[in-house]
N, CA and C of each residue as an Amber inpcrd file, in Angstrom:
protein
   591
 117.2210000 164.9310000 149.3970000 117.2740000 163.5850000 149.8990000
 118.7400000 163.1820000 150.0460000 119.1420000 162.7190000 151.2080000
 120.5160000 162.2980000 151.4470000 120.5690000 160.7870000 151.5410000
 121.6320000 160.2150000 151.0490000 121.8350000 158.7770000 151.0910000
 123.1120000 158.4760000 151.8470000 123.0070000 157.6470000 152.8600000
 124.1910000 157.2380000 153.6070000 124.3180000 155.7320000 153.4740000
 125.4220000 155.2670000 152.9120000 125.5940000 153.8320000 152.7650000
 127.0690000 153.4890000 152.8050000 127.3240000 152.2240000 153.0630000
 128.6880000 151.7170000 153.0400000 128.7450000 150.5970000 152.0260000
 129.7170000 150.6700000 151.1240000 129.9580000 149.5530000 150.2150000
 130.9480000 148.6240000 150.9020000 130.6180000 147.3530000 150.9350000
 131.4430000 146.3760000 151.6380000 131.8850000 145.3200000 150.6350000
 133.0960000 145.4650000 150.0680000 133.5240000 144.4860000 149.0580000
 133.8560000 143.1420000 149.7050000 133.3800000 142.0700000 149.1090000
 133.6760000 140.7250000 149.5910000 133.3540000 139.7580000 148.4590000
 134.3390000 139.0550000 147.9950000 134.1490000 138.1020000 146.9040000
 133.4530000 138.7270000 145.7010000 133.8090000 139.9770000 145.4100000
 133.2690000 140.6850000 144.2410000 131.7640000 140.9430000 144.3240000
 131.1550000 140.7710000 145.4910000 129.7240000 141.0340000 145.6610000
 129.5780000 142.3970000 146.3300000 128.8230000 143.3030000 145.7000000
 128.6250000 144.6150000 146.3110000 127.5890000 144.5020000 147.4220000
 128.0010000 144.9200000 148.6240000 127.1070000 144.9200000 149.7830000
 126.9390000 146.3630000 150.2240000 125.7150000 146.7500000 150.4920000
 125.4170000 148.1320000 150.8160000 124.5760000 148.1910000 152.0800000
 124.8860000 149.1470000 152.9530000 124.0560000 149.4250000 154.1240000
 123.4080000 150.7890000 153.9120000 122.0870000 150.8450000 154.0690000
 121.3210000 152.0700000 153.8650000 120.5770000 152.4000000 155.1520000
 120.5620000 153.6770000 155.5120000 119.8580000 154.1350000 156.7120000
 118.7540000 155.0920000 156.2710000 117.5230000 154.8320000 156.7150000
 116.3940000 155.6710000 156.3260000 115.5770000 156.0760000 157.5550000
 114.8300000 157.1710000 157.3960000 113.8660000 157.6180000 158.3990000
 112.5270000 157.7710000 157.6960000 111.4740000 157.2530000 158.2980000
 110.1330000 157.3760000 157.7370000 109.1360000 157.5830000 158.8730000
 108.8730000 158.8440000 159.2340000 107.9910000 159.1250000 160.3740000
 106.5830000 158.5300000 160.2340000 106.1230000 158.3380000 158.9920000
 104.7750000 157.8100000 158.7750000 104.7000000 156.2930000 158.9520000
 105.8330000 155.6030000 158.9790000 105.8320000 154.1480000 159.1270000
 105.7600000 153.8050000 160.6140000 104.5520000 153.6150000 161.1170000
 104.3390000 153.4240000 162.5530000 104.0140000 151.9770000 162.9280000
 103.2830000 151.2720000 162.0800000 102.9150000 149.8990000 162.4060000
 104.0280000 148.9450000 161.9690000 103.9690000 147.7390000 162.4670000
 104.9380000 146.7250000 162.0780000 104.9140000 146.5190000 160.5660000
 103.7230000 146.3950000 159.9940000 103.5870000 146.1690000 158.5520000
 104.1790000 147.3390000 157.7610000 103.9020000 148.5620000 158.1850000
 104.4250000 149.7250000 157.4830000 105.9480000 149.7750000 157.5480000
 106.5040000 149.4270000 158.6930000 107.9680000 149.4540000 158.8470000
 108.6180000 148.3870000 157.9790000 108.0380000 147.1930000 157.9530000
 108.5760000 146.1290000 157.1130000 108.4730000 146.5170000 155.6450000
 107.3110000 146.9820000 155.2190000 107.1110000 147.3380000 153.8160000
 108.0290000 148.4690000 153.3820000 108.1850000 149.4820000 154.2250000
 109.0180000 150.6310000 153.8770000 110.4730000 150.2220000 153.6930000
 110.9870000 149.3850000 154.5940000 112.3820000 148.9540000 154.4600000
 112.5580000 148.0330000 153.2560000 111.5710000 147.1980000 152.9780000
 111.6610000 146.3140000 151.8080000 111.6690000 147.1270000 150.5210000
 110.8310000 148.1560000 150.4740000 110.7890000 148.9960000 149.2780000
 112.1290000 149.7020000 149.0830000 112.7010000 150.2200000 150.1660000
 114.0060000 150.8880000 150.0650000 115.0680000 149.9200000 149.5510000
 115.0460000 148.6750000 150.0420000 116.0400000 147.6750000 149.6290000
 115.9040000 147.3270000 148.1500000 114.6870000 147.0130000 147.7160000
 114.5060000 146.6240000 146.3220000 114.7280000 147.8010000 145.3830000
 114.3290000 148.9840000 145.8120000 114.5280000 150.1850000 145.0020000
 116.0190000 150.4280000 144.7710000 116.8100000 150.3670000 145.8400000
 118.2430000 150.6210000 145.7050000 118.9090000 149.5240000 144.8790000
 118.5280000 148.2700000 145.1130000 119.1090000 147.1600000 144.3660000
 118.7910000 147.2700000 142.8760000 117.5530000 147.6170000 142.5580000
 117.1450000 147.7540000 141.1610000 117.9080000 148.8750000 140.4650000
 118.0760000 149.9970000 141.1580000 118.7480000 151.1530000 140.5500000
 120.2540000 150.9690000 140.3970000 120.8790000 150.2040000 141.3030000
 122.3440000 150.1210000 141.3080000 122.8950000 148.7510000 140.9400000
 122.0610000 147.7250000 141.0100000 122.5450000 146.3720000 140.7480000
 123.1810000 145.7100000 141.9590000 123.1370000 146.3620000 143.1180000
 123.7090000 145.7730000 144.3350000 122.9950000 144.4620000 144.6540000
 123.7690000 143.4200000 144.9310000 123.1920000 142.0970000 145.1950000
 122.7960000 141.9060000 146.6540000 123.4970000 142.5910000 147.5860000
 123.2130000 142.4620000 149.0150000 122.9720000 143.8580000 149.5780000
 121.7470000 144.0990000 150.0520000 121.3790000 145.4130000 150.5690000
 120.7930000 145.2480000 151.9670000 121.3670000 145.9780000 152.9240000
 120.8260000 146.0240000 154.2850000 120.2220000 147.3980000 154.5010000
 118.9980000 147.4320000 155.0020000 118.3000000 148.7030000 155.2460000
 117.9190000 148.7790000 156.7140000 118.2000000 149.9320000 157.3200000
 117.8830000 150.1670000 158.7260000 116.9420000 151.3560000 158.8210000
 115.7570000 151.1290000 159.3720000 114.7670000 152.1810000 159.5760000
 114.9760000 152.7580000 160.9690000 115.3030000 154.0440000 161.0250000
 115.6880000 154.7090000 162.2680000 114.6030000 155.6610000 162.7600000
 114.5680000 155.9370000 164.0730000 113.6580000 156.9660000 164.5770000
 114.1090000 158.3730000 164.1760000 115.4290000 158.5830000 164.0820000
 116.0080000 159.8670000 163.6590000 117.4560000 159.6160000 163.2580000
 118.0330000 160.5240000 162.4800000 119.3270000 160.2590000 161.8560000
 120.4960000 160.1930000 162.8340000 120.3640000 160.7140000 164.0290000
 121.4710000 160.6960000 164.9910000 121.8250000 159.2870000 165.4630000
 120.9940000 158.2930000 165.1760000 121.2720000 156.9370000 165.6340000
 121.8680000 156.0450000 164.5400000 122.3170000 156.6310000 163.4490000
 122.9270000 155.8500000 162.3710000 124.0600000 154.9890000 162.9400000
 123.9930000 153.6960000 162.6700000 125.0540000 152.7780000 163.0670000
 125.0560000 152.3370000 164.5180000 124.0610000 152.7350000 165.3000000
 124.0430000 152.3840000 166.7240000 123.2470000 151.1120000 167.0170000
 122.4400000 150.6600000 166.0750000 121.5730000 149.5140000 166.3190000
 120.2280000 149.8990000 166.9040000 119.9670000 151.2070000 167.0290000
 118.6880000 151.6850000 167.5700000 117.7350000 151.8660000 166.3880000
 117.0750000 150.7540000 166.0010000 116.2920000 150.7090000 164.7650000
 114.8580000 150.2710000 165.0240000 113.9490000 150.7500000 164.1720000
 112.5850000 150.2340000 164.1540000 112.5080000 148.9700000 163.2960000
 113.3940000 148.8680000 162.3140000 113.4310000 147.6910000 161.4420000
 114.8210000 147.5540000 160.8540000 115.1950000 146.3130000 160.5910000
 116.4610000 146.0050000 159.9300000 116.1840000 144.8830000 158.9340000
 116.4410000 145.1680000 157.6730000 116.1290000 144.2240000 156.6050000
 117.3850000 143.9390000 155.7990000 117.6050000 142.6780000 155.4990000
 118.6860000 142.3020000 154.5920000 118.0470000 141.6650000 153.3750000
 118.4900000 142.1200000 152.1900000 117.9090000 141.6630000 150.9230000
 119.0140000 141.1120000 150.0330000 118.8360000 139.8630000 149.5900000
 119.7400000 139.2480000 148.6220000 118.9710000 139.1590000 147.3070000
 119.2600000 140.0490000 146.3740000 118.4470000 140.1330000 145.1560000
 118.4980000 138.8630000 144.3180000 119.6230000 138.1500000 144.3570000
 119.7430000 136.9280000 143.5580000 119.4270000 135.6610000 144.3430000
 119.1060000 135.8040000 145.6340000 118.8020000 134.6400000 146.4670000
 120.0180000 133.7620000 146.7270000 121.2100000 134.3810000 146.6460000
 122.4430000 133.5930000 146.7860000 123.2820000 133.9990000 147.9960000
 122.6720000 134.5970000 149.0040000 123.3600000 134.9030000 150.2500000
 124.4730000 135.9330000 150.1280000 125.2040000 136.1100000 151.2250000
 126.2720000 137.1090000 151.2800000 127.4210000 136.8010000 150.3360000
 127.7110000 135.5290000 150.1390000 128.8650000 135.1430000 149.3210000
 128.5510000 135.1450000 147.8340000 127.2730000 135.0730000 147.4950000
 126.8990000 134.9570000 146.0860000 126.9800000 133.5280000 145.5850000
 127.2890000 132.5830000 146.4820000 127.4300000 131.1810000 146.0740000
 126.4510000 130.2490000 146.7750000 125.7880000 130.7190000 147.8160000
 124.8420000 129.8850000 148.5680000 123.4310000 130.1380000 148.0460000
 123.1490000 129.6550000 146.8740000 121.9000000 129.9810000 146.1850000
 120.7650000 129.0640000 146.6370000 120.1050000 129.4720000 147.7230000
 118.9790000 128.7020000 148.2430000 117.6460000 129.3880000 147.9490000
 117.7010000 130.5230000 147.2450000 116.4850000 131.2410000 146.8850000
 115.9720000 132.1840000 147.9520000 116.5770000 132.1600000 149.1410000
 116.1310000 133.0490000 150.2140000 116.5560000 134.4860000 149.8780000
 115.5870000 135.3920000 149.8870000 115.8770000 136.7750000 149.5380000
 115.8120000 137.7340000 150.7210000 115.1400000 137.3670000 151.7990000
 114.8930000 138.3220000 152.8730000 115.2650000 137.7930000 154.2530000
 115.8310000 138.6530000 155.0560000 115.9320000 138.4670000 156.5000000
 115.3740000 139.7530000 157.0960000 114.2890000 139.6420000 157.8260000
 113.5650000 140.8300000 158.2900000 113.4200000 140.7910000 159.8040000
 113.8230000 141.8710000 160.4510000 113.6150000 142.0530000 161.8840000
 112.9730000 143.4260000 162.0730000 111.9420000 143.4810000 162.9050000
 111.2320000 144.7550000 163.0880000 110.4860000 144.7450000 164.4200000
 110.0220000 145.9430000 164.7970000 109.2240000 146.0780000 166.0040000
 108.0420000 147.0020000 165.7260000 106.9720000 146.7900000 166.4810000
 105.8440000 147.7250000 166.4100000 105.8590000 148.6630000 167.6150000
 106.9570000 148.6370000 168.3950000 107.0670000 149.5330000 169.5530000
 106.8910000 150.9800000 169.1150000 106.1640000 151.7310000 169.9250000
 105.9820000 153.1530000 169.6870000 106.7350000 153.9240000 170.7680000
 107.4570000 154.9420000 170.3810000 108.1270000 155.8070000 171.3430000
 107.2500000 157.0160000 171.6180000 107.0570000 157.3290000 172.8960000
 106.3340000 158.5550000 173.2390000 107.2160000 159.7470000 172.8820000
 106.6410000 160.9410000 172.9300000 107.4440000 162.1410000 172.6540000
 108.6130000 162.2450000 173.6310000 108.3590000 161.9540000 174.9180000
 109.4300000 162.0280000 175.9110000 110.4970000 160.9670000 175.6450000
 110.0840000 159.7550000 175.3290000 111.0550000 158.7000000 175.0330000
 111.9070000 159.0540000 173.8150000 111.2880000 159.6710000 172.8110000
 112.0330000 160.1000000 171.6210000 113.0410000 161.1810000 171.9750000
 112.6280000 162.1430000 172.8100000 113.5490000 163.2080000 173.2280000
 114.7160000 162.6460000 174.0340000 114.4290000 161.7090000 174.9270000
 115.4850000 161.0860000 175.7290000 116.4650000 160.3430000 174.8170000
 115.9390000 159.5610000 173.8890000 116.8050000 158.8200000 172.9650000
 117.6410000 159.7760000 172.1130000 117.0190000 160.8520000 171.6520000
 117.7390000 161.8470000 170.8470000 118.9040000 162.4420000 171.6490000
 118.6320000 162.8480000 172.8760000 119.6840000 163.4270000 173.7260000
 120.7520000 162.3890000 174.0520000 120.3380000 161.1660000 174.2990000
 121.2830000 160.1000000 174.6250000 122.2830000 159.9140000 173.4820000
 121.7770000 159.7140000 172.2660000 122.6660000 159.4210000 171.1410000
 123.3910000 160.6680000 170.6250000 122.8310000 161.8380000 170.8630000
 123.5030000 163.0710000 170.4390000 124.6260000 163.4730000 171.3900000
 124.5690000 163.0120000 172.6400000 125.5150000 163.4870000 173.6590000
 126.3290000 162.4010000 174.3460000 126.1230000 161.1370000 174.0150000
 126.8300000 160.0650000 174.7250000 128.3420000 160.1730000 174.5760000
 128.8180000 160.7250000 173.4580000 130.2690000 160.8770000 173.2550000
 130.9060000 161.8630000 174.2470000 130.0930000 162.6720000 174.8990000
 130.6030000 163.6550000 175.8660000 130.8060000 163.0490000 177.2530000
 130.2480000 161.8590000 177.4850000 130.2780000 161.2430000 178.8090000
 130.8320000 159.8230000 178.7060000 132.1310000 159.7180000 178.4850000
 132.7720000 158.4180000 178.3080000 133.4990000 158.0120000 179.5910000
 133.3130000 156.7590000 180.0140000 133.9970000 156.2880000 181.2280000
 135.3940000 155.7640000 180.8840000 136.0790000 155.2450000 181.8770000
 137.4720000 154.7950000 181.6940000 137.5850000 153.5730000 180.7720000
 136.4730000 152.9000000 180.5050000 136.4720000 151.7480000 179.6000000
 136.0990000 152.1420000 178.1660000 135.8770000 153.4280000 177.9440000
 135.5040000 153.8980000 176.6140000 134.0310000 153.7550000 176.3040000
 133.2280000 153.5090000 177.3120000 131.7790000 153.3530000 177.1520000
 131.0630000 154.5730000 177.7170000 129.8190000 154.8160000 177.2940000
 129.0810000 155.9450000 177.8720000 128.9020000 155.7780000 179.3780000
 129.1610000 156.8400000 180.1200000 128.9290000 156.8470000 181.5700000
 127.4350000 157.1100000 181.7620000 126.7000000 156.0450000 181.9890000
 125.2390000 156.1040000 182.0200000 124.7130000 157.0640000 183.0870000
 125.3160000 157.0630000 184.2580000 124.8270000 157.9260000 185.3360000
 124.9860000 159.4020000 184.9780000 126.1530000 159.7800000 184.4690000
 126.3820000 161.1800000 184.0960000 125.4980000 161.5780000 182.9200000
 125.3690000 160.6850000 181.9780000 124.5360000 160.9550000 180.8090000
 123.0710000 161.1040000 181.2080000 122.6120000 160.2420000 182.0880000
 121.2290000 160.2970000 182.5640000 120.9770000 161.6080000 183.3190000
 121.9230000 162.0250000 184.1410000 121.7890000 163.2880000 184.8850000
 121.7470000 164.4740000 183.9160000 122.5810000 164.4320000 182.8870000
 122.6040000 165.4970000 181.8770000 121.2550000 165.5890000 181.1550000
 120.7370000 164.4310000 180.7380000 119.4530000 164.4000000 180.0210000
 118.3270000 164.9190000 180.9160000 118.3070000 164.4870000 182.1700000
 117.2720000 164.9220000 183.1080000 117.2950000 166.4380000 183.2720000
 118.4840000 166.9890000 183.4160000 118.6070000 168.4390000 183.5830000
 118.1470000 169.1750000 182.3240000 118.5740000 168.6860000 181.1580000
 118.2300000 169.3480000 179.8960000 116.7250000 169.2970000 179.6200000
 116.1090000 168.1520000 179.9120000 114.6800000 167.9930000 179.6260000
 113.7840000 168.3880000 180.7990000 114.4240000 168.7690000 181.9230000
 113.6960000 169.1900000 183.1200000 112.7590000 168.1040000 183.6220000
 113.3420000 166.9010000 183.7640000 112.5980000 165.7660000 184.3010000
 113.4340000 165.1510000 185.4260000 112.8510000 164.2300000 186.1680000
 113.5860000 163.5500000 187.2310000 114.6120000 162.6030000 186.6220000
 115.7250000 162.4440000 187.3050000 116.7930000 161.5660000 186.8200000
 116.2640000 160.1470000 186.5910000 115.4240000 159.6680000 187.5010000
 114.8890000 158.3050000 187.3760000 114.0040000 158.1440000 186.1340000
 113.5210000 159.2530000 185.5800000 112.6690000 159.1950000 184.3890000
 113.4510000 159.3700000 183.0920000 114.7700000 159.5570000 183.1940000
 115.6010000 159.8360000 182.0110000 116.2660000 158.5680000 181.4810000
 115.5560000 157.4690000 181.5230000 116.0910000 156.1960000 181.0270000
 115.8350000 156.0390000 179.5340000 116.8330000 155.4890000 178.8550000
 116.6900000 155.2040000 177.4260000 115.7710000 154.0020000 177.2420000
 114.7460000 154.1530000 176.4200000 113.8510000 153.0430000 176.0860000
 114.4990000 152.2390000 174.9720000 114.7130000 150.9650000 175.2270000
 115.3400000 150.1010000 174.2270000 114.3060000 149.6420000 173.2040000
 114.7610000 149.4110000 171.9870000 113.9170000 148.8670000 170.9300000
 114.3090000 147.4110000 170.7030000 113.3420000 146.5290000 170.7130000
 113.5970000 145.1020000 170.5490000 112.9650000 144.6290000 169.2400000
 113.7960000 144.1620000 168.3410000 113.3210000 143.7060000 167.0360000
 113.0220000 142.2120000 167.0800000 111.9120000 141.8400000 166.4660000
 111.5450000 140.4320000 166.3320000 111.8300000 139.9740000 164.9150000
 112.2170000 138.7140000 164.7950000 112.3920000 138.1100000 163.4730000
 111.0080000 137.9810000 162.8430000 110.8810000 138.4360000 161.6240000
 109.5830000 138.4160000 160.9450000 109.6130000 137.3430000 159.8680000
 108.6910000 136.4170000 159.9470000 108.5220000 135.4370000 158.8730000
 107.5550000 136.0620000 157.8870000 108.0860000 136.5560000 156.7980000
 107.2530000 137.2990000 155.8600000 106.5720000 136.3400000 154.9150000
 105.2570000 136.4190000 154.8020000 104.5060000 135.4470000 154.0220000
 104.3810000 135.8110000 152.5500000 104.8050000 137.0150000 152.1610000
 104.7900000 137.3500000 150.7410000 106.0180000 136.7520000 150.0850000
 105.8210000 135.9970000 149.0380000 106.9690000 135.5070000 148.2820000
 107.4060000 136.5970000 147.3170000 108.5670000 136.4660000 146.7720000
 109.0900000 137.5020000 145.8780000 108.1470000 137.8180000 144.7150000
 107.5620000 136.7940000 144.0440000 106.6750000 137.1250000 142.9290000
 105.3920000 137.8470000 143.3730000 104.9210000 137.5600000 144.6060000
 103.6910000 138.2010000 145.0690000 103.9470000 139.6300000 145.5340000
 105.1560000 139.8760000 146.0190000 105.4300000 141.1890000 146.5810000
 105.6070000 142.2080000 145.4660000 104.9760000 143.3490000 145.5970000
 104.9120000 144.3030000 144.4960000 106.1380000 145.2100000 144.4750000
 107.1940000 144.7350000 143.8590000 108.4060000 145.5410000 143.7570000
 108.6710000 145.9680000 142.3230000 107.9530000 145.4230000 141.3670000
 108.1830000 145.7510000 139.9640000 106.8460000 146.0560000 139.3000000
 106.9020000 146.7370000 138.1740000 105.6720000 147.1190000 137.4780000
 104.8480000 145.8950000 137.0790000 105.5060000 144.7990000 136.6470000
 104.7240000 143.6190000 136.2650000 103.9910000 143.0360000 137.4660000
 104.5640000 143.2040000 138.6750000 103.8680000 142.7540000 139.8790000
 102.6090000 143.5910000 140.0950000 102.7330000 144.9030000 139.8980000
 101.5730000 145.7720000 140.0760000 100.4590000 145.4000000 139.1070000
 100.8190000 145.1110000 137.8530000  99.8120000 144.7210000 136.8620000
  99.1430000 143.4140000 137.2720000  99.9510000 142.4180000 137.7150000
  99.3940000 141.1330000 138.1140000  98.5050000 141.2940000 139.3500000
  98.9430000 142.1370000 140.3020000  98.1890000 142.3300000 141.5360000
  96.8350000 142.9880000 141.2550000  96.8020000 143.9140000 140.3060000
  95.5390000 144.5610000 139.9520000  94.5060000 143.5450000 139.4660000
  94.9820000 142.4580000 138.8630000  94.0790000 141.4300000 138.3420000
  93.9340000 140.2400000 139.2840000  94.5460000 140.3180000 140.4610000
  94.5610000 139.1770000 141.3710000  93.3560000 139.1880000 142.2970000
  92.9120000 137.9890000 142.6620000  91.8280000 137.8800000 143.6450000
  92.3780000 137.5940000 145.0390000  93.6990000 137.4690000 145.1620000
  94.2980000 137.1480000 146.4570000  94.2130000 138.3340000 147.4040000
  93.6780000 138.1450000 148.6380000  93.6450000 139.2500000 149.5990000
  95.0500000 139.6770000 150.0090000  96.0150000 138.7230000 150.0100000
  97.3880000 139.0770000 150.3580000  97.9830000 139.9930000 149.2930000
  97.7050000 139.6880000 148.0310000  98.2320000 140.5180000 146.9530000
  97.6340000 141.9140000 147.0120000  96.3270000 141.9990000 147.2930000
  95.7120000 143.3230000 147.3960000  96.3010000 144.1000000 148.5720000
  96.5390000 143.4130000 149.6950000  97.1400000 144.0800000 150.8480000
  98.5350000 144.5740000 150.4940000  99.2530000 143.7600000 149.7360000
 100.5840000 144.1530000 149.3030000 100.5050000 145.4000000 148.4330000
  99.5620000 145.4210000 147.5220000  99.4140000 146.5760000 146.6360000
  99.1020000 147.8370000 147.4370000  98.2000000 147.7250000 148.4210000
  97.8570000 148.8790000 149.2560000  99.0830000 149.3630000 150.0160000
  99.8330000 148.4150000 150.5730000 101.0460000 148.7890000 151.2990000
 102.0300000 149.5140000 150.4160000 102.2260000 149.0050000 149.2170000
 103.1760000 149.6220000 148.2970000 102.7210000 151.0300000 147.9120000
 101.4360000 151.1660000 147.6980000 100.9110000 152.4470000 147.2360000
 101.0380000 153.5380000 148.2950000 100.9780000 153.1690000 149.5590000
 100.9490000 154.1970000 150.6040000 102.2550000 154.3350000 151.3800000
 103.2230000 153.4430000 151.1550000 104.4020000 153.4320000 152.0230000
 105.7030000 153.6640000 151.2690000 105.7300000 154.6240000 150.4010000
 106.9580000 154.8750000 149.6620000 107.6630000 156.1530000 150.1010000
 107.1890000 156.8050000 151.1500000 107.8140000 158.0480000 151.6120000
 108.8260000 157.7560000 152.7000000 110.0890000 157.9660000 152.3830000
 111.1380000 157.8430000 153.3900000 112.2990000 158.7130000 152.9480000
 113.1580000 159.0040000 153.8670000 114.3220000 159.8470000 153.5900000
 115.5770000 159.0420000 153.8120000 116.4570000 159.0520000 152.8180000
 117.7740000 158.4170000 152.9550000 118.6930000 159.3420000 153.7140000
 119.6370000 158.7600000 154.4500000 120.6990000 159.5480000 155.0860000
 122.0290000 159.0800000 154.5850000
């Protein structure tokens, strides 16, 4: 298991960015739950107060913004500075978009090779890159377009005490009659497989 993160010092608050891949997280709920688990898991193990987790289709897109989900977690509910204590712990953006096999291959080739086709402004030369991808994948140039991923802001209805991130939550959820708590427990039980980069 590889872990890729950046520590970002600011006002003595440790901020961490984590990049993960989880092929089994296909639905919106699975993507949100998987990134939340990664955030709380890392925060619990290290004490980091601000953790950002990015769920990627594959590791070649680290840092590009090509994500299935992006979650920011403030473990103390005090924001990035550690002084704006409003109790808000989560900012969640995710998509339920599915990439076809061809779209995944195109995206993989795009992000793996864009550095080879730079224009005079320092940006990827889209036409040359598209022609390269079409030739490599043996498809028409017009079909070698990168499919963009659009993340929506998610208003998550689980509050911190209801969400099963700690053993005491699991014990309480087992005895709960709330359908939301049971759904949370099911999500936690089945969505813990991911790989850090």
